[in-house]
C-alpha positions in Angstrom: 4.9 22.2 -10.7 1.4 23.3 -11.6 -0.7 25.2 -9.1 -3.0 23.0 -7.1 -6.6 23.9 -6.2 -7.8 23.6 -2.6 -9.6 20.4 -3.2 -6.5 18.8 -4.8 -4.4 19.8 -1.7 -7.1 18.3 0.6 -7.1 15.1 -1.3 -3.3 15.0 -1.2 -3.3 15.5 2.6 -6.1 12.9 3.0 -4.0 10.3 1.1 -0.9 11.2 3.1 -2.9 10.7 6.4 -4.3 7.4 5.3 -0.8 6.1 4.4 0.6 7.3 7.7 -2.3 5.7 9.7 -1.9 2.5 7.7 1.8 2.3 8.4 1.4 3.2 12.0 -1.2 0.5 12.6 0.5 -2.3 10.6 3.9 -1.7 12.1 2.6 -1.9 15.7 -0.1 -4.6 15.6 2.3 -7.6 15.6 3.8 -6.5 18.9 0.5 -6.5 20.7 -1.4 -9.2 18.8 -0.5 -12.7 20.1 -0.5 -14.3 16.6 3.0 -15.9 17.0 2.1 -17.9 20.0 -1.4 -18.7 18.8 -0.1 -20.2 15.5 3.1 -21.6 17.1 5.3 -19.7 14.6 9.0 -19.2 15.1 10.4 -15.7 14.8 11.7 -16.3 11.3 8.3 -17.7 10.1 6.5 -14.7 11.6 8.9 -12.3 9.9 8.5 -14.1 6.6 4.7 -13.8 6.9 4.9 -10.1 7.7 7.3 -9.5 4.8 4.8 -11.3 2.5 2.2 -8.7 3.4 4.5 -5.9 2.4 5.5 -7.7 -0.8 1.9 -8.3 -1.7 1.0 -4.6 -1.1 3.8 -3.5 -3.3 2.8 -5.9 -6.1 -0.7 -4.7 -5.9 0.5 -1.3 -7.0 3.2 -2.4 -9.5 1.4 -5.2 -11.4 -1.6 -3.0 -12.7 0.9 -0.3 -13.8 2.9 -2.8 -15.7 -0.1 -3.9 -17.7 -1.5 -0.5 -18.4 -0.3 0.9 -21.7 -1.1 4.5 -22.6 -4.7 4.2 -21.6 -5.5 1.3 -24.1 -6.4 -1.1 -21.4 -9.9 -0.6 -20.2 -10.4 -0.4 -16.5 -6.8 0.2 -15.6 -5.2 3.6 -15.2 -2.3 4.6 -17.2 0.7 6.6 -16.2 -0.1 9.2 -18.8 -3.5 9.8 -17.4 -2.1 10.7 -14.0 -3.5 7.5 -12.4 
């Protein structure tokens, strides 16, 4: 592994903190937010809706990477460029 500068380490920790905060908030808000009763959803419907959020988040990462090819696609990062 290459040596990292201080700013690269700070960026890495900032990204880690954001992912941790996002995960902590999104895993706890359904328990305190009365969306299930407000929309009259069953437990399975609510679970499916929450799973759809996770699938959509995953696809938003994978789909651009699938279309980027060695930096030839303008506006999309490529794996070779280090994202």
